[in-house]
C-alpha angles and dihedrals in degrees: 000000000000130000124238142145114258126168085006095295137092112279138181114218130192123200089351095305126107113258108176135345130205138183141172123237134177096272106015148023111241116218117186115193093153130249095296093051093051094044094049092055099034094126093050091045095053092106091060135065110257140174131184097301103359138088121192115204113195112248092224096056130071114267114247094235094175091054092046089051092050092049091049092050088050090053090050090054092048091050093048091053091059 
């Protein structure tokens, strides 16, 4: 994956296509794996605020790095299938 800025926020891209985005805000860290990434991990994301393609991790809690890694790996697999 390569790093770039897309939609004004840090993004990882794979084969020239956006993979996941992330950004820090006052009260949360935004993680944007897209709708499929959120849907595939809906049960494991139930403790966090989500929307169609967004996960909001509270700034005052530890980040679930293993979960973020698993979602990102899932997104890689989805992109490679296309």
